[in-house]
N, C-alpha and C positions, 0 to 999 in steps of 0.2 A: 555513237560512243560519246561525243561531246555532250549530247543531251543527258546521258546517264551520268557523266562526270559532273555536270552542272547540278542535277538533282541530288547527287550524293553530297556535294559541297553544301547545297542549301539545307539538306537534312542535318548535316553536321553542325552547321551554324545555328539551326533551330534548337538542337540539343544543348549546345554550348550556351546560347543566349537564354534558353529557358530557365536555367538555374538562377541567374541574377534577377530575371523578371519575377520569379516566384519569391525570391528573397526580398525584392523591392516591395512586393505586395504587403508582406508582414512588417517590413521596416516602415513603410508609409503609415500603416495602421498604428504601429508603436509610436512613431513621431507625432502623429495626430493626437494620440492619447496623452503623451507627455506634455504637449503644448497646452492641452486643456487641463491636465492635472495641475500644472503650475498655476494657471489662472484660477482653478477651483480652490486650491489651498490659499492663495493670496486673497481671494474675494469671498470665500465661503459658499460659492455657488455649486452645489452638489450636482445639479443637472448637467453640468459641463462634462463630467466623467461618466455619469449614469448611462448616457447614450452609447458609450463604448463597451459596456460590460455585458456578459452573458447573464441569463436569468439567475443561475445559482450564485454567481458572484455578487449580484445585486442583493440577494438575500443575506449574504455574509457581510457585505459592506453597504449597509443602508445609510440613510441620512444621519441617524444617531451615531452610528459607528464612524462615519466620515467626520462628523462634528468633533468627536473625541480625538480622532487621528489628526485633524487640522489643528486643534488646540495644542496637542502635544508637539506637533511639528513646528508650529510657529513659536511656541515657548522656548524650544531648544535650538532652532535654526534661524528664526526670523523670517524675513521675506525671501521667497524663492526667486532666483534670478534667471537661471538658464539650465539646459540639460545637454548632455553629450552622449551620443550612441557609442557603446563599447564593443559589443560583439553579439553574434547570433549563434545559437546551437539548436540541434534537432535530436529528438530521442523519442522513439515509439509514437510517431505521429504528432508529437508536441513540438512547438517552436518556442524557444526561450530567447527573449531579447534582454540585454543588459544595458543599463544606462547609468550615468552619474549626474546627479543634480547639484548645481552650485547655488548656495544660499548666502545670505548676509553673514551667517555665523559658521560657515564651514561647508562641507560636502557630504553627501550620502548616496549609496547605490540604490537603484530601483531595478527589480527584475519583473518582466511581464511574461506570462505564459499563455500561448494561444493554441487552440485545438479546433480543427474544422473551421478555421476562420474566425473563431470567437475568443474573446479575452476571458480566460477562465481562472486566472490567478495573478495576484499582485504581491510582490515582496518588497518591503522597504527596510533598508538597513539604518533606520534612525535609532538613536540612543539618547537616553535622558542625560541632561547635564547634571553634574553633582549638585546636590541640594542638602547639605548638612543641616540647614535650618529645619527642614522637615523631620530629620532624625532627632534633633534636639527637642523639637516640639513634642514628639511622641514620648520621649524619655521624661520630659517635664510633666506631661499629662498623667503618665503612670505613677510617677513619684508623688504628685499632688494627691491622687487617689489613695496611695499608701499612707501618706502623712495624715490625711483626713481620718481614715479608719484608726490609725495608730493613736490619735488623741482620744478616741472613745474606747477602744479595746486593743490591747497589744496583741499582735499576731503570734501564733505558736510557730516558732522558728522551724522545727522539723517539717511541719505541714506547709509552711511557706516555701521551703526549699523543694519539697515534693512537688508542689504546684509549678515551680519554675522548671524543674526537670521534665515534668509532663509536657510543658509548652515546647521545650527544646525537642523532645521526642516526637511530638505531633508535627513539628516543622519538617521532619524527615518523611513522614507518612503522607501528609496532606497534598504535597506536590504531585503525587502519583494520581490523585483524583483529576488533576488538570490534564494529565496525559490521557486518562480514560475518557474525559469529556471531549477531547479532540477527536477521538475515534467514534464515539457514540452519538455526538450531537453535531449540528450544522450551524445554527445561528448563534449569535452572541448571547441572546437571552436564554437559550437552552443551556449553553455552557455555564452561564452565571448561575442559573437555577440549579443545575446539577452540582456544581461546586459548592454552592451555598448549602444545599440539602445534605450532601455527603459530609461536609465539614461540620455542620451543626450537629448531626446525629453522632458523629465520632466524639466531638468535644464534650457535648452534654452527657453522653453515656459514660465517658471516663470520669467526669466530674461527679456524676450521680453515684458511681461505684466507689470512688475514693473517699467521698465525703461521709460515708457511713462510719460512725464511731471515731471520726476525726473532726478537726476544726475546719469546716468547709470554708469559712470566711478566709482563713489563712491560705487554703489551697487556691481559692479564686484569686486572691491578691498575688500569689506566686505565679499564676497563669499570666496575669497582666504584666508582671515584671519580666517574665521570660519572653513574652510576645513583643512587648513594646520597648524594652530596655536592652536585654541581652541580644535578642535577635536583630534588632536594628543596628546595634553596634557591630555585631558580627557581620551583617550584610555590608555595612559601610567599609569595614576593614577588608573583607574578602573581595569586594568588587573593585575598590579603588587601589588597593595596594598589592593584592595577589593576582587578580584577574585583569587588572589594569583597565577596568571599565567604570564609567561614572555610576554612582549609586542611583537607584530609581525611586527616590523619595520625591515625588512630584506633586503638583497641586498646591493649593493655598496652605500656608503653614498653620493657620488657625484651625482648619479642618483636621489636620493631622493631630493637633493638640486635643481637640474636642473628641475625636474618635478614640484616642488612647485613654483619655480621662473617663469617658462614659462607659467604654467597653470593659475597662478594668473594674469599675464599680459594678457593672452587670455581672461579671465573673464572680465577684465577691459575694453579692447578694444571692445569686442563683445557687452557688455552692453552699452558702450558709443555709438556704432553704432546704437543700437536699439533706444536710446533716440534722436539721430541726424536724423535718417530716419526710417520710419516704413515699409520699404519694406519687404515683406514676403520672397523675394529671399535671403536676408541675413540670415533670420532665418533658411531657408532650408540648406544653405551652411554651416553655423556654426554647425547646428545639425548633418549634414553628417560628417563633419570633426571631431567633438567631438566623434561621434560613432566610427570612425576609430581609433582615439587616444586611447580611453578607451579599445577598443578591442585589439589593439596591446600591450598595457601595460599589459592587463590580460594574454596575450600569452607570456609575458616576452620579447617582442620585443620593449624595451624601446627607443632605438635609433630611430627606425622608427616612434614611437609615438611622440618623440620630434621634428622630422622633420615636421610631420603634424601640430604640435602645432605652429611651427614657420610660416608655411604657413597661418594658421588661424590668427596669430598675424598680419601678413602683410596685409591680407584682412581687418581685423578690423581697422588697422591704417588708411588705405585709405577710408574704408567705413564710418568712423566717421569724414569725412571732412579733411582728411590729418593729423590726430593726435588729438590734444586737442583743436582745434579751433571751434568745433561745439558748438552751443547754446543748452542747455538742453531743450529737448522737441521740438526742431525745426524740421519741416518736410521739406524735400527738394523736394518733389513732391506730 
């Protein structure tokens, strides 16, 4: 009897002690990752976290994505100092660990997801600091493009307003492409390419359709105004004063200015080309170029995107009859 009682007690202790042992296994994994994560962000050494991740997660968070994440984190939070374990939860064979990271400029949460002993997901609650300078730079870029064209040819106000309304309408539709890309694609490059292609096809098709028998130049300028003036102001107001979140205009201010300036000019010349000639070839070329531009910008290759934009502007300049000499709605063939 004593032997049976002893075995029963031992069995009970094993069951009771088995839970924390299993929990400790994942906690140790999580703590090891967080230690290396802080070092990786502070030093830029991607290999420190690469060793912890599963194969699929490595594809989603490669060296380039990590570099972008690191730049964003350091810019908004400074040097990372320490981490604190918060809680652990389990659901359908998945273990989720939650941490809080303390940095020079605040704190942010980190969630780690493990399955079958492998790290399969990382969630960071980092947010951009307010950057109204980026918003102002975009507004100035679009206004400069509008002013430059105004000195040569005054825009047709109804078509200018139409282009602006189109930009606001597209801002409701295009985000759904982002949701679809998350479902259909896996890597950052695939998502950027999908978003760039879908957006370019939509925008250029609308411009091509509306520019017939209208002043395409004014429609294109209206698109730039809607995209880089009204939407940036609306985003700033909504995020900072309604949603109480810092606006996400990040990156160098001069890039924001150049992107708004050149892309507004591209919208103007491409739409002007559509109203001057109805060749499908121009629609195909501008769609392909815009796809490349948007994809490069999404991959943080802004300079290359600007180069493609300049090429598109040159094509639009000559495609529209050598500048602003085309007659609205005139077909050349």
